[in-house]
N, C-alpha and C positions, 0 to 999 in steps of 0.2 A: 450511454448511458447520460442521462441528462441531469446534472446537479440539482435543478430546480424540481425535478420528478422526485429524486430520492428523499429530498427534504419534505416534500408532501407526504411521501408515505411514511415517512418519520413522525411527521404530525399526526398521520391518520393512527399510528401506533400509540402516541402518546394523548390523543384526544384533543388536539389542540386546533378545532376546526375553523377558528377566527385566524390563526396564524396562516394556516394553509392558504386560505383565500388573499393573503397578502404578499405570496412568494412571486417575485416578478413584477411586483408593482411598487410606485412611490409613495403610496399610502400607508397609513398607520401612524400610530402615537410612538413617542421615543422608547416607552416600554416594549412594544410589540416588535420595533426595529432592532431594539437590544436582544430580544428573544432569538429573532431571526438569525443575527450576527453571532449570537451564542452556538445556535445550530450549525452554522455554517464552519463556526471553528471545530465543533465536535466531529462533524463529517471528516474535517481535513484530518482531525487526530484519528480517527477510525480509519482512514484511508492509507494514512502513512503506516500504521499497525499491519496492515494487511500486506503491503506491498514491501515493507521492510522485515516483517517476520516469517510471513508464509509465502507470498507469492511475489518474488523480487522482480524487479524493473532492471535488465541488465542493459548495459551499453558497452558497446567496443570502439576504440579509436587508437589511430596511431600517433606515437608523440617522438619528437626527436629532442634529445638533451645533449647538451656540450660535455657533461662532466659524470652520467650516468646518474643524476640526481633529478628524480621527477616530483616536482611540487604539485601536490592535488589541487591547489588553486589554479594551475595551469590547464587543468581538465576542462573541458566543454560543458559537464553537468557535477551539480554537487554530488559528492561520492560517500557511500556508507560502508563500502564493504570491497574488497579485492577478490575477484573471481580466479583470473590468471593474468600471468605476464609472460610473453613471448616475444622471440626475435622477429626479424623479418622472413626468416624460413619458416616459422611457425612452431620452433623448437621452444619447450618451457625454459624459463629462465629462472633462476634462484634470484631472492632480492631481500633485502632487509627493509623493514617497514618502520617508520615513528609516526608520531600524531599528526604531521603535516606532510610526509613525504616519502617516497622509497627511493634506495638506491639499487642500482642493477650494473651489471657488466655490458653495457650495450648502450650505444648512443641513439639507436631507434628501436622503440618498444612499441607493441601491440598490447596494450590492456585492455581488458574484461571487467569490468566492476559493475556493483550495484549502486543504483543512483537512489538518492533522497528525491521524493515526488515533489512538484510543483504545488504550491496552495491552488485550490480552486475558489472561484468566484461564482454567486449566482449567475446564472444563463450559461456556465461553461457546459461543454461536454466533452466526455473522456471514453474512449473506448477499452473496456475492460473485458475480461473474459470471466467474472463472477457474476452473479445475479445481484441486481438492484436490491432487492430484500437484505441481503448479507451485510452491503454498507449501510441501510437504513437502520437495521439492528444495532450495528455498533455505534452509528451517531445517536440513536435513543440512549443506549448505554451510559455514552459518554456525556451526554445532557443531563440525564437524570442524577450522575454523579456529582456532576457540576452544581445542580440545584440542591445537593445534600440528601437526596431520596435514594438511600443506599440498598433499601429492601427491593424497591422498584429497578434499581439499576440492576440489581443481581438477577432478575428473572431475564433481562436483556442481553447481559453477560452471559447467561448460560445458552440463549437462543443465537447470539452470535457465534460462538464458540464450537456450537454443535453444527451450526450450518458451515462454519468455516473448516471446521474437520472432515466433515461430510463432503465438502467441494474439493479439499485437497488430496484427500485419502486417495489412494492409488486405485482404481475401480480395474482389476484385472480378473481373467475369465479364470475360473476354478476348475481343472481339470482333474477327474477322478482317475485313479488307475484301472483298469479293465476287469471285470470279474472274471473267475474261472471256476468252472465246476469240478470237484476233485472227489475222487471216488475213494 
């Protein structure tokens, strides 16, 4: 997914044809540039909501500690939640968590955690499993709320949530029991 394309789709939703033409260029006045920057901020907010609340990005790494204290700042990615902590053999470990670290009874742990996504810039590309339209709905919602247009924002809130729920809903095959004839 290309960030510029998502913001262009958002501009289509919002009827901002002039802004759409400026994406990826250095032209435009200060007001137009400020609007585009606001849209990029809104895109980042919507993306963060998707990947922290509905479709988490997980990362696993092995970390050594001298005293069993694992500071979150020592991890290679910014953390937003712990999924599991295991020892070298792959056995789950119990741990106690505080705001900036965990304590475990091991000196080498494999930690799987949910990460906070990096911020996007114009021109970036990201591989995602959800449709571009979903992120464009969320961007439009955030942008309209930012502009104080609550009624319009609620329309995109509904579209965003409906599309998100539809995407994350488990689609499983429904099997019915066989029918039998009884006399």
